[in-house]
C-alpha positions in Angstrom: -10.5 17.9 12.2 -6.9 16.9 10.7 -6.1 18.3 7.4 -2.9 16.7 5.6 -2.2 18.9 2.5 -0.1 16.9 0.2 2.7 18.8 -0.1 3.0 18.3 3.9 2.6 14.6 3.4 5.7 12.2 5.0 7.5 10.3 2.8 9.4 7.4 3.6 11.0 4.4 2.0 9.8 1.0 2.7 11.8 -2.5 2.9 11.2 -4.0 -0.3 10.0 -1.6 -2.3 11.9 -0.5 -5.2 10.6 2.2 -7.9 7.8 3.1 -4.9 6.9 6.5 -3.5 4.4 6.5 -0.7 3.8 9.2 1.1 1.9 9.2 4.8 -1.4 10.9 4.4 -2.7 10.0 7.9 -0.6 7.8 10.7 2.4 7.5 11.4 4.8 8.9 14.5 3.7 12.3 13.3 -0.1 12.1 13.2 -2.5 11.0 16.0 -4.9 8.7 14.4 -4.9 5.3 16.8 -6.8 2.9 14.3 -5.4 3.0 11.0 -3.0 4.6 8.5 -3.2 5.9 4.9 -0.9 6.1 2.5 -0.6 7.2 -1.0 2.2 4.9 -3.1 3.0 6.2 -6.4 4.8 3.4 -8.5 6.9 3.9 -11.4 6.9 1.8 -14.4 8.7 -1.6 -13.7 8.4 -0.7 -9.7 7.9 -3.3 -7.3 7.0 -4.3 -3.9 8.4 -7.6 -2.7 6.4 -11.0 -1.3 5.7 -10.0 1.9 2.9 -11.0 5.0 0.9 -8.5 5.9 1.0 -7.1 9.6 -2.0 -5.9 9.9 -5.6 -6.0 7.9 -4.9 -3.5 4.8 -6.9 -2.2 2.0 -5.3 -1.3 -1.1 -7.2 1.0 -3.7 -6.0 1.6 -7.2 -5.8 5.7 -7.8 -4.6 5.8 -11.4 -2.8 3.1 -13.8 -2.8 -0.1 -13.4 -0.9 -2.9 -11.0 -0.9 -6.4 -10.8 -1.7 -7.6 -7.5 -0.3 -11.3 -6.7 -1.3 -13.0 -3.3 -1.2 -16.9 -2.3 -1.3 -18.5 -6.3 -3.7 -15.9 -7.4 -2.6 -13.2 -9.8 -5.3 -9.9 -10.9 -4.7 -6.8 -12.5 -6.1 -3.7 -10.8 -7.2 -0.8 -12.4 -8.4 3.0 -11.5 -11.0 2.3 -8.3 -10.4 -1.0 -8.2 -9.8 -2.4 -4.8 -8.7 -5.4 -2.9 -8.6 -6.4 0.9 -5.9 -8.6 2.9 -6.4 -10.4 5.9 -2.8 -10.4 8.3 -0.7 -12.4 7.3 -1.7 -12.7 3.8 1.5 -12.8 1.2 1.2 -10.4 -1.3 3.0 -8.9 -4.2 2.5 -5.6 -6.1 3.6 -4.6 -9.6 3.7 -2.1 -12.2 3.9 -4.1 -15.1 2.5 -0.8 -17.9 4.4 1.7 -19.3 2.6 4.4 -17.3 2.7 5.5 -13.7 0.2 3.9 -11.4 -1.0 5.4 -7.7 -2.4 3.7 -5.1 -4.0 4.3 -1.3 -2.9 2.1 1.6 -5.7 2.0 4.1 -4.2 -0.1 7.2 -5.5 -1.0 10.7 -2.8 -0.1 13.6 -4.0 -3.2 15.1 -1.7 -6.0 14.4 -1.8 -9.7 15.3 0.1 -10.6 18.1 2.0 -13.2 15.4 2.1 -13.0 11.4 2.0 -16.4 10.2 4.9 -17.4 7.7 
């Protein structure tokens, strides 16, 4: 059993994210996970993740607040405990269009495809 206390989670700064504070709960260089990563991301009001392709299969779960996900011409507002799944290569954006902070769990496979379609 490997426990990561929130106070010990590793913060990082992903490219293309503005106003977002992610921390690694499981996965990354200092963790022994081999199949997936789990990240907790906090989105301030107005925060966003720019359009980018998913490098691997990814699931997002909104824990609090509301976030707008857009992908391939479709847009949806996700609220508490709503989730969305993206396949590798799918391009997406994330935005907090509210005046309240939002938190989201990001679960991503570590099995990246050979090439990500553009």
